[in-house]
C-alpha positions as CSV (number, residue, x, y, z in Angstrom):
1,X,-6.7,-23.0,18.9
2,X,-6.5,-19.2,18.1
3,X,-3.1,-17.5,18.4
4,X,-3.6,-14.6,20.6
5,X,-2.2,-10.8,19.3
6,X,-1.8,-7.6,20.5
7,X,-3.3,-6.6,17.2
8,X,-7.0,-5.7,16.5
9,X,-9.4,-7.8,14.7
10,X,-9.8,-5.5,11.8
11,X,-6.7,-4.6,9.8
12,X,-7.0,-1.8,7.2
13,X,-5.3,-2.5,4.2
14,X,-2.3,-0.9,2.7
15,X,-3.6,0.2,-0.8
16,X,-2.2,1.9,-4.2
17,X,0.1,4.9,-4.0
18,X,-1.4,7.2,-1.4
19,X,-4.9,5.6,-1.0
20,X,-4.0,4.5,2.2
21,X,-3.0,7.6,3.4
22,X,-2.6,8.8,6.8
23,X,-6.1,10.6,7.0
24,X,-7.7,6.9,6.5
25,X,-5.2,5.3,8.8
26,X,-5.7,7.5,11.5
27,X,-9.4,7.4,11.1
28,X,-9.4,3.5,11.4
29,X,-6.8,3.6,14.2
30,X,-8.7,5.9,16.3
31,X,-11.9,3.7,15.9
32,X,-9.8,1.0,17.7
33,X,-8.8,-0.9,14.9
34,X,-5.2,-1.3,12.9
35,X,-4.9,1.7,10.5
36,X,-2.0,1.2,7.8
37,X,-0.6,3.9,5.7
38,X,0.8,2.6,2.1
39,X,4.7,3.0,1.9
40,X,4.7,2.7,-1.8
41,X,6.4,6.0,-3.5
42,X,6.0,8.1,-0.3
43,X,9.0,10.1,-1.5
44,X,7.0,11.5,-4.5
45,X,3.8,11.8,-2.6
46,X,4.9,13.9,0.2
47,X,7.1,16.0,-2.6
48,X,4.4,16.6,-4.6
49,X,2.3,17.6,-1.4
50,X,4.8,20.2,-0.7
51,X,4.7,21.5,-4.2
52,X,1.0,21.9,-4.0
53,X,2.0,24.4,-1.1
54,X,0.8,21.6,1.6
55,X,-3.0,23.0,2.3
56,X,-3.7,22.8,5.7
57,X,0.0,22.5,7.0
58,X,-0.1,19.1,7.8
59,X,3.1,17.9,6.2
60,X,5.0,21.3,7.6
61,X,3.5,20.5,11.0
62,X,4.8,16.7,11.0
63,X,8.0,18.4,9.9
64,X,8.6,20.3,12.9
65,X,8.5,17.0,14.9
66,X,11.4,15.4,12.6
67,X,14.4,14.9,15.3
68,X,16.7,16.2,12.6
69,X,16.0,20.0,11.9
70,X,18.9,20.4,9.3
71,X,17.8,17.5,7.0
72,X,13.9,18.6,7.7
73,X,15.1,22.1,6.5
74,X,16.7,20.4,3.2
75,X,13.5,18.9,2.2
76,X,11.4,22.1,2.6
77,X,14.1,23.9,0.5
78,X,14.2,21.3,-2.3
79,X,10.1,20.8,-2.6
80,X,7.9,23.3,-0.7
81,X,6.4,26.0,-3.2
82,X,4.3,28.6,-1.0
83,X,0.9,28.9,-2.2
84,X,1.4,26.1,-4.3
85,X,3.0,25.5,-7.9
86,X,1.0,26.9,-11.0
87,X,-1.6,24.4,-12.5
88,X,-0.3,23.7,-15.4
89,X,3.1,23.3,-14.7
90,X,4.6,19.8,-14.1
91,X,5.5,18.4,-10.6
92,X,9.1,18.5,-9.8
93,X,10.6,15.1,-10.0
94,X,12.3,13.3,-7.3
95,X,15.6,11.7,-8.0
96,X,15.5,8.1,-9.2
97,X,16.6,5.3,-6.9
98,X,19.8,3.8,-7.8
99,X,22.2,1.1,-5.9
100,X,24.7,3.9,-5.3
101,X,21.8,6.4,-4.0
102,X,22.7,9.8,-3.2
103,X,22.4,11.4,0.5
104,X,19.2,13.7,-0.7
105,X,17.7,10.9,-2.4
106,X,17.7,8.7,0.9
107,X,16.7,12.1,3.3
108,X,13.6,12.3,1.2
109,X,12.8,9.0,1.7
110,X,13.6,8.8,5.4
111,X,11.4,12.0,6.0
112,X,8.6,11.2,3.9
113,X,7.9,7.9,5.8
114,X,8.5,9.8,9.1
115,X,5.7,12.4,7.8
116,X,3.1,9.9,6.9
117,X,3.5,7.5,10.0
118,X,3.9,10.6,12.5
119,X,0.4,12.1,10.8
120,X,-1.4,8.8,11.3
121,X,-0.2,8.2,14.8
122,X,-0.8,11.9,15.8
123,X,-3.3,12.3,18.9
124,X,-4.0,9.0,20.0
125,X,-3.0,5.8,21.0
126,X,-4.1,3.3,18.4
127,X,-2.0,1.0,16.3
128,X,-0.7,2.1,13.0
129,X,1.2,0.1,10.6
130,X,2.8,0.7,7.0
131,X,2.9,-1.6,3.9
132,X,5.6,-2.2,2.0
133,X,6.1,-4.0,-1.6
134,X,9.0,-6.6,-1.6
135,X,9.1,-5.8,-5.4
136,X,10.2,-2.2,-4.8
137,X,13.6,-2.9,-3.3
138,X,15.9,0.3,-3.5
139,X,13.7,2.4,-1.1
140,X,13.4,-0.3,1.3
141,X,15.8,0.6,3.9
142,X,15.5,4.2,4.1
143,X,11.9,4.2,3.9
144,X,11.4,1.7,7.0
145,X,14.0,3.7,8.9
146,X,12.0,6.9,8.3
147,X,8.9,5.0,9.8
148,X,10.5,3.6,12.4
149,X,11.9,7.2,13.9
150,X,7.7,8.0,13.5
151,X,7.1,4.9,16.1
152,X,5.4,2.8,13.5
153,X,4.1,0.1,15.4
154,X,4.0,-3.0,12.4
155,X,5.4,-3.2,9.0
156,X,3.5,-5.3,6.6
157,X,5.3,-6.4,3.2
158,X,4.1,-8.6,0.2
159,X,4.2,-8.6,-3.4
160,X,7.3,-11.2,-3.1
161,X,8.7,-13.4,0.0
162,X,10.2,-10.8,1.9
163,X,13.0,-12.9,4.1
164,X,15.4,-10.2,4.5
165,X,12.9,-7.7,6.3
166,X,12.9,-9.1,10.3
167,X,16.2,-9.1,10.4
168,X,16.6,-5.5,9.1
169,X,13.6,-4.0,11.4
170,X,16.3,-5.9,14.3
171,X,18.9,-3.9,13.0
172,X,17.9,-0.6,12.1
173,X,15.9,-0.2,15.5
174,X,19.3,-0.3,16.8
175,X,21.0,1.9,14.9
176,X,22.9,-1.1,13.2
177,X,24.0,-0.4,9.4
178,X,22.4,-3.0,7.3
179,X,22.4,-4.4,3.4
180,X,19.5,-5.6,1.6
181,X,20.4,-8.1,-1.3
182,X,19.1,-7.3,-4.4
183,X,17.3,-9.4,-7.0
184,X,19.2,-8.7,-10.4
185,X,18.6,-10.7,-13.4
186,X,21.3,-12.3,-16.1
187,X,23.5,-12.9,-13.4
188,X,24.9,-16.4,-14.0
189,X,27.7,-15.7,-12.0
190,X,25.5,-14.8,-9.1
191,X,27.5,-11.7,-8.4
192,X,26.3,-10.2,-4.9
193,X,24.6,-6.9,-5.4
194,X,23.2,-4.9,-2.4
195,X,21.9,-1.6,-1.4
196,X,23.5,-0.4,2.3
197,X,22.5,2.0,4.6
198,X,23.8,3.1,7.7
199,X,21.5,5.1,10.0
200,X,24.4,7.0,11.6
201,X,25.4,8.6,8.6
202,X,21.9,10.6,8.9
203,X,22.1,11.2,12.7
204,X,22.4,14.9,13.9
205,X,23.7,14.2,17.4
206,X,23.3,11.0,19.8
207,X,21.1,8.1,19.1
208,X,17.9,7.6,21.1
209,X,15.7,4.4,21.6
210,X,14.0,3.3,18.7
211,X,11.0,0.6,18.9
212,X,11.4,-2.4,16.6
213,X,7.9,-2.8,15.0
214,X,6.0,-6.0,14.4
215,X,6.4,-7.6,11.2
216,X,3.6,-8.8,9.5
217,X,4.2,-11.0,6.0
218,X,1.4,-10.9,3.6
219,X,1.4,-14.2,1.9
220,X,-1.1,-16.3,-0.4
221,X,0.1,-20.1,0.6
222,X,1.2,-22.0,3.7
223,X,4.2,-22.7,1.8
224,X,5.3,-19.2,1.6
225,X,4.4,-18.8,5.1
226,X,6.6,-21.5,6.1
227,X,9.4,-20.6,4.1
228,X,9.1,-17.2,6.0
229,X,9.4,-18.6,9.3
230,X,12.3,-21.1,8.5
231,X,14.4,-19.0,6.3
232,X,13.5,-15.3,7.3
233,X,16.5,-13.1,9.2
234,X,14.7,-12.5,12.0
235,X,11.1,-13.0,13.9
236,X,7.7,-13.2,11.9
237,X,5.2,-11.8,13.8
238,X,2.3,-13.2,12.2
239,X,0.8,-13.1,8.4
240,X,-2.0,-11.6,6.5
241,X,-3.2,-14.2,4.1
242,X,-4.6,-13.0,0.8
243,X,-6.7,-14.9,-1.3
244,X,-6.8,-14.0,-5.3
245,X,-9.5,-12.0,-5.1
246,X,-7.7,-9.0,-3.0
247,X,-7.2,-5.9,-5.0
248,X,-3.8,-4.5,-6.3
249,X,-1.0,-7.3,-7.0
250,X,-1.8,-11.1,-6.7
251,X,0.4,-14.1,-6.6
252,X,0.2,-15.8,-9.8
253,X,-1.4,-18.8,-10.5
254,X,0.1,-22.1,-9.0
255,X,-0.8,-24.2,-12.1
256,X,-0.7,-23.3,-15.9
257,X,-4.0,-23.9,-17.7
258,X,-3.9,-27.4,-19.7
259,X,-4.8,-25.5,-23.0
260,X,-1.8,-23.1,-23.7
261,X,-3.7,-20.8,-26.0
262,X,-5.8,-19.7,-23.0
263,X,-5.3,-17.0,-20.2
264,X,-3.7,-18.0,-16.9
265,X,-6.5,-18.8,-14.3
266,X,-7.0,-19.6,-10.7
267,X,-8.2,-22.5,-9.4
268,X,-8.9,-24.6,-6.0
269,X,-5.1,-25.1,-5.6
270,X,-4.6,-21.3,-5.1
271,X,-6.8,-21.3,-2.4
272,X,-4.5,-21.0,1.2
273,X,-4.6,-24.1,3.2
274,X,-5.8,-22.3,6.3
275,X,-5.2,-25.7,8.6
276,X,-1.6,-25.5,7.6
277,X,-1.3,-21.8,8.4
278,X,-3.0,-22.3,11.5
279,X,-0.4,-25.0,12.5
280,X,2.5,-22.4,12.0
281,X,1.4,-21.2,15.5
282,X,1.5,-17.3,14.1
283,X,-1.2,-14.9,14.5
284,X,-2.8,-14.4,11.1
285,X,-5.8,-12.4,9.4
286,X,-7.5,-13.5,6.6
287,X,-7.7,-11.3,3.3
288,X,-10.0,-10.8,0.4
289,X,-13.5,-10.7,0.3
290,X,-13.7,-10.3,4.4
291,X,-15.6,-7.3,4.8
292,X,-18.6,-8.4,6.6
293,X,-19.3,-9.3,10.4
294,X,-20.3,-13.0,9.0
295,X,-17.0,-13.1,7.4
296,X,-15.2,-12.0,9.9
297,X,-16.9,-14.6,12.6
298,X,-16.0,-17.5,10.1
299,X,-12.4,-16.3,9.9
300,X,-12.1,-16.2,13.7
301,X,-13.9,-19.7,14.0
302,X,-10.9,-20.7,11.6
303,X,-8.4,-19.7,14.0
304,X,-7.5,-16.1,12.4
305,X,-6.7,-13.4,14.8
306,X,-9.1,-11.0,12.4
307,X,-9.3,-9.9,9.0
308,X,-7.8,-7.3,6.5
309,X,-10.1,-5.1,4.6
310,X,-9.4,-3.1,1.8
311,X,-11.6,-2.1,-1.1
312,X,-14.5,-0.8,1.1
313,X,-12.1,1.3,3.2
314,X,-10.9,2.6,-0.4
315,X,-14.5,4.3,-1.3
316,X,-14.9,5.7,2.1
317,X,-14.7,9.7,2.8
318,X,-10.8,9.6,4.4
319,X,-9.6,7.7,1.3
320,X,-7.2,9.1,-0.6
321,X,-9.2,8.4,-3.9
322,X,-9.8,11.8,-5.8
323,X,-13.8,12.3,-4.5
324,X,-14.7,12.6,-8.5
325,X,-13.5,9.1,-8.8
326,X,-14.9,7.5,-5.6
327,X,-18.4,9.0,-6.7
328,X,-18.1,7.7,-10.3
329,X,-17.1,4.2,-9.0
330,X,-20.0,4.3,-6.4
331,X,-22.6,5.3,-9.4
332,X,-21.4,2.6,-11.5
333,X,-22.1,0.1,-8.7
334,X,-25.4,1.8,-7.9
335,X,-26.1,1.6,-11.6
336,X,-25.4,-2.2,-12.2
337,X,-21.9,-2.9,-10.6
338,X,-18.6,-2.9,-10.8
339,X,-16.1,-5.2,-13.0
340,X,-13.1,-5.8,-11.6
341,X,-10.3,-7.7,-14.0
342,X,-7.8,-9.8,-13.0
343,X,-4.9,-8.4,-15.7
344,X,-2.1,-10.7,-16.4
345,X,0.2,-8.2,-18.5
346,X,-0.6,-5.0,-16.7
347,X,2.3,-4.6,-14.3
348,X,5.7,-4.6,-15.1
349,X,6.3,-6.6,-12.1
350,X,4.9,-9.6,-13.8
351,X,2.5,-10.6,-11.2
352,X,-1.5,-10.2,-11.8
353,X,-3.0,-7.1,-11.2
354,X,-6.7,-6.1,-10.3
355,X,-8.1,-3.6,-12.7
356,X,-11.3,-1.6,-12.6
357,X,-11.8,0.2,-16.1
358,X,-14.9,3.1,-15.9
359,X,-14.4,3.5,-19.7
360,X,-13.8,7.1,-19.4
361,X,-11.4,10.0,-19.3
362,X,-11.6,9.9,-15.9
363,X,-9.9,6.1,-15.5
364,X,-9.7,4.1,-18.5
365,X,-7.6,1.0,-18.8
366,X,-7.3,1.6,-22.7
367,X,-6.1,5.2,-22.2
368,X,-3.5,4.0,-19.4
369,X,-2.3,1.2,-21.7
370,X,-1.9,3.5,-24.8
371,X,-0.6,6.4,-22.8
372,X,2.8,8.0,-24.7
373,X,5.7,5.8,-22.9
374,X,7.2,7.7,-20.2
375,X,9.4,6.1,-17.3
376,X,10.5,8.7,-15.2
377,X,9.7,7.6,-11.8
378,X,11.2,3.9,-11.8
379,X,9.8,2.3,-8.8
380,X,9.0,-1.0,-10.5
381,X,12.4,-0.8,-12.6
382,X,14.1,-4.4,-12.7
383,X,18.1,-4.7,-12.3
384,X,19.8,-6.4,-15.1
385,X,23.6,-7.3,-14.7
386,X,25.5,-5.6,-17.3
387,X,28.0,-8.4,-17.7
388,X,30.6,-7.2,-15.5
389,X,29.7,-5.8,-11.8
390,X,27.4,-3.2,-12.9
391,X,23.5,-3.1,-13.2
392,X,21.4,-1.8,-15.8
393,X,17.9,-0.5,-14.9
394,X,14.9,-0.9,-17.4
395,X,11.1,-1.4,-17.0
396,X,8.8,-3.0,-19.3
397,X,6.6,0.1,-19.2
398,X,9.1,2.1,-20.6
399,X,9.5,3.2,-24.2
400,X,10.0,0.0,-26.4
401,X,12.9,0.7,-27.8
402,X,14.9,2.2,-24.5
403,X,13.8,-1.3,-23.4
404,X,15.3,-3.0,-26.1
405,X,18.3,-1.0,-26.2
406,X,18.9,-2.4,-22.3
407,X,18.6,-5.7,-23.7
408,X,15.2,-6.4,-23.0
409,X,12.7,-8.7,-25.5
410,X,9.9,-6.3,-27.1
411,X,7.5,-9.1,-26.2
412,X,8.1,-8.4,-22.6
413,X,6.6,-4.7,-23.1
414,X,3.1,-5.8,-24.3
415,X,0.2,-4.5,-22.6
416,X,2.4,-2.8,-19.9
417,X,1.3,0.1,-18.0
418,X,2.9,2.9,-16.0
419,X,1.6,1.7,-12.6
420,X,3.9,4.4,-11.0
421,X,2.2,7.7,-12.9
422,X,-1.3,5.9,-12.8
423,X,-1.5,5.4,-9.4
424,X,-0.4,8.7,-8.5
425,X,-3.0,10.2,-10.7
426,X,-5.7,8.4,-8.8
427,X,-5.1,10.6,-5.8
428,X,-4.6,13.8,-7.6
429,X,-0.9,13.7,-7.8
430,X,-0.7,12.7,-11.7
431,X,2.2,14.5,-13.6
432,X,1.4,17.0,-16.3
433,X,2.1,16.1,-19.8
434,X,1.7,19.1,-21.9
435,X,-1.9,19.8,-22.7
436,X,-2.9,16.6,-20.6
437,X,-2.6,14.7,-17.4
438,X,-1.4,11.0,-16.6
439,X,-4.7,8.9,-16.6
440,X,-5.6,7.3,-13.3
441,X,-5.5,3.5,-12.7
442,X,-8.0,2.1,-10.7
443,X,-7.5,-1.3,-8.4
444,X,-9.7,-2.9,-6.1
445,X,-10.6,-6.2,-4.9
446,X,-13.3,-8.7,-6.4
447,X,-15.7,-8.4,-3.7
448,X,-17.7,-5.0,-3.8
449,X,-20.7,-6.3,-1.9
450,X,-19.7,-4.3,1.6
451,X,-19.4,-1.0,-0.5
452,X,-22.7,-2.1,-2.0
453,X,-24.0,-2.7,1.9
454,X,-22.7,0.7,3.0
455,X,-23.7,2.8,0.2
456,X,-27.3,1.1,0.0
457,X,-27.7,2.0,3.7
458,X,-26.1,5.2,4.4
459,X,-26.2,6.7,1.3
460,X,-22.9,7.7,-1.1
461,X,-20.9,8.9,1.7
462,X,-19.7,6.7,4.4
463,X,-16.6,7.2,6.9
464,X,-14.1,4.7,7.9
465,X,-16.1,4.4,11.4
466,X,-18.9,3.4,9.5
467,X,-17.3,0.4,8.0
468,X,-15.8,-0.9,11.5
469,X,-19.4,-0.1,13.3
470,X,-20.9,-2.1,10.4
471,X,-18.5,-5.2,10.9
472,X,-18.2,-4.8,14.7
473,X,-21.2,-3.4,16.0
474,X,-21.1,-2.9,19.5
475,X,-18.4,-4.2,20.0
476,X,-16.6,-1.4,18.0
477,X,-18.4,1.0,20.7
478,X,-17.1,-0.8,23.6
479,X,-13.4,-0.9,22.3
480,X,-13.1,2.7,21.0
481,X,-14.6,4.0,24.3
482,X,-11.2,2.7,26.0
483,X,-9.7,5.8,24.0
484,X,-10.3,8.9,25.2
485,X,-9.6,10.5,21.9
486,X,-11.9,8.4,19.8
487,X,-15.1,10.1,18.3
488,X,-18.3,8.9,19.9
489,X,-19.9,6.0,18.6
490,X,-23.3,5.4,16.8
491,X,-23.8,1.8,16.0
492,X,-24.6,0.8,12.4
493,X,-28.1,0.0,11.7
494,X,-29.9,-1.0,8.4
495,X,-32.0,1.2,6.5
496,X,-35.8,0.8,7.8
497,X,-37.6,2.2,4.9
498,X,-36.9,2.1,1.1
499,X,-38.4,5.3,0.9
500,X,-35.9,7.1,2.4
501,X,-33.8,9.4,0.3
502,X,-30.5,8.2,1.1
503,X,-29.9,10.1,4.3
504,X,-28.2,8.5,7.3
505,X,-30.4,6.6,9.4
506,X,-28.8,5.8,13.0
507,X,-30.1,4.5,16.1
508,X,-29.0,6.8,18.6
509,X,-27.1,4.9,21.6
């Protein structure tokens, strides 16, 4: 039996760094589905938007609603540049996170997450979530608190087993001090390391009521889902069940290949057992190639509450990906297809990572892999015990000699990319390096059939609303009509003439 959920049937994936930005999440949420902003590296994203002059004033408008004016003023003073920085000047870096984190570092994380969620929720009553990576540990507590301040409806987290997050949501929504246990390597004595955060340290004035967002764990198997229910620190409200065809980071294959010389590969044992997940009694959404009406119907028939969709939203007009990159991918798709590869070396996390190679200066896997190694953001850094009670911060994507000096094996650096800088470049916030810029890194799911359907039917430009209409049809119109702020709905219709020049053909309701 399908477990009833208060959330819609479609969850828009929280993609990349800033690909799922507030504009995309708002468009999806306004249309009656769950819009999700990416919470990864939001401190750098917001700081760089301010340094570009905040065109349109959206960041400053959101900041004017932040509950603590003095903190808001400190962020503006530190990063806002009226009119924007000179095009050839590099971005000012935000402070790197550390276990003993400076107050200013945490303030920026709080404010950045507040801004992104506030803008996504502004002016409508739809559902908005935020997506975090379990592997990116140190920003977690202040980031979640900032999202809670803005009234986020759901927190989604994957890329690990986030057992601590449900209890953290409970505590932060009650203004309680919280601690997040850190995974520290080379720690045979099991010295406890944690990052501590107390909301009361940042409050200006009296506390006010906060809502505890729902928690959806992103899992790849029934084993992980069952572990979450049994061992999590609080209530798990549901699951997003991703198979290995989904974009971004994937869970590693469960079984190594028999031939040791061959690359790892996914097999039947890596497919989630939906019967067992359904038996856990929690709402769940299926992800990885579910962006069609038929796939949604099939998911619902299996007892799912709906589906999570990413790639087709990543290439709609509201996506945070630079328009010229989106256009180049669509051109490649129309010319013969887009090849998405699972790279088992690229990510410093050690997790498999999906990559698209345009073989151009616009986005090149080889260019990203061969860039001069600079690690100045550190979101995917590893924590290593220094032999006593201290921590060494290192990343396989940093300069090889630096990694070796910190006790790392040079072999661990082979093939590693700087996802932090590359993904920021994909949304137009890449760092300036002398005469050049960082090379964008593109990720997407393996299934581009939904993008193919949209551009073949509607032309090279389509909206998030078009995607939802395509999947839900008339049901999309009925649901959105309940929200007085929703835009008028015109049901998706297939193209009726191959001679059409690509203009939108819609049947008027």
